[in-house]
C-alpha positions in Angstrom: 62.2 114.5 51.7 61.7 116.0 55.2 57.9 115.9 54.8 58.1 112.2 53.9 60.1 111.4 57.1 57.6 113.4 59.2 54.7 111.5 57.7 56.3 108.2 58.3 57.3 109.0 61.9 53.8 110.3 62.6 52.2 107.1 61.1 54.6 104.9 63.2 53.6 106.7 66.4 49.9 106.4 65.7 50.4 102.7 64.8 52.0 102.0 68.2 49.1 103.9 69.8 46.6 101.7 68.0 48.4 98.5 68.9 48.5 99.4 72.6 44.8 100.4 72.6 45.7 104.0 73.5 45.9 107.3 71.7 48.9 109.4 70.9 47.7 111.8 73.7 48.0 108.9 76.3 51.8 109.0 75.9 54.1 111.6 77.4 57.4 113.0 76.0 60.5 112.5 78.1 63.4 114.9 78.3 65.2 113.0 75.5 62.2 113.4 73.2 61.1 109.7 73.3 57.5 108.8 74.0 56.6 106.9 77.2 53.3 105.6 78.4 52.5 107.0 81.9 52.6 104.5 84.7 49.6 103.9 87.0 50.2 104.6 90.7 48.5 103.1 93.7 49.1 103.7 97.3 48.2 102.2 100.7 47.7 105.1 103.1 48.3 104.0 106.6 49.3 107.4 108.0 46.6 107.6 110.6 47.3 104.2 112.1 51.1 103.7 111.5 52.5 107.0 110.1 53.4 105.2 106.8 52.1 105.2 103.2 53.4 102.9 100.5 53.3 103.7 96.7 53.3 101.1 94.0 53.6 101.5 90.3 54.6 99.8 87.0 55.1 96.0 86.9 54.9 95.5 90.6 51.5 97.1 90.8 50.3 95.2 87.8 51.5 91.9 89.1 50.4 92.2 92.7 47.4 94.6 92.5 44.8 92.2 94.0 47.0 91.3 96.9 48.0 94.9 97.5 44.5 96.2 97.5 43.2 93.5 99.9 46.2 93.6 102.3 46.0 97.4 102.7 42.7 97.2 104.5 44.0 94.5 106.8 46.9 96.9 107.7 44.4 99.6 108.8 45.0 101.5 105.5 43.0 102.8 102.5 44.1 101.8 99.0 43.7 104.5 96.4 44.9 105.0 92.8 47.0 108.1 93.6 50.3 109.1 95.2 50.6 109.2 99.0 49.6 112.4 100.8 52.3 115.1 100.8 51.5 116.6 104.2 54.0 116.0 107.0 56.3 113.7 104.9 59.7 113.3 106.4 61.2 111.2 103.6 60.9 108.2 101.4 62.4 104.7 101.4 62.9 103.1 98.0 62.7 99.3 98.3 64.2 96.7 96.0 60.6 95.7 94.9 59.9 99.1 93.5 57.7 100.1 96.4 58.3 103.6 97.8 57.5 103.8 101.5 56.9 107.3 102.9 57.4 108.1 106.6 55.3 110.8 108.3 55.7 113.2 111.3 51.9 112.7 112.0 49.7 109.9 112.9 49.6 107.4 115.8 53.2 106.4 115.4 54.7 109.7 114.2 58.3 109.4 113.1 61.2 111.8 113.5 63.8 111.9 110.7 66.4 109.9 112.5 64.1 107.0 113.3 62.6 107.0 109.8 66.0 106.8 108.1 67.1 104.1 110.5 64.0 102.0 109.9 64.4 102.4 106.1 68.0 101.5 105.9 68.1 98.9 108.8 64.7 97.1 108.8 63.8 97.5 105.1 67.3 97.6 103.5 66.0 100.5 101.4 67.5 103.7 100.1 66.5 106.8 102.2 65.7 110.2 100.7 65.0 113.0 103.2 62.2 115.5 102.2 62.5 117.9 105.1 
């Protein structure tokens, strides 16, 4: 009976992979054992010009991808499909849109932790998370 349940579960997993156009290896296993499709990440790296980098993922990236990629260059940034750089990050600001804006201690407008937190919570109404 256990073998039958295993075969049925395996078939159901592969059927979901086929329906989504992916393979079983495209999914990841979460801590609770459920399967989840990895989310794409894109970022607008503006560290050199403004000491900021914004990360986008999930539905927000999917819905606004064309706008985000074109606007990034206009903000003196470079759009890449990767996370923001990890060097000199002071902290991150989670915005209600799902964007995560990272503040840096390097670049033309280098932040200190106090100013970064204040800008996150005051100007952007975000949730601050210090990294240093």
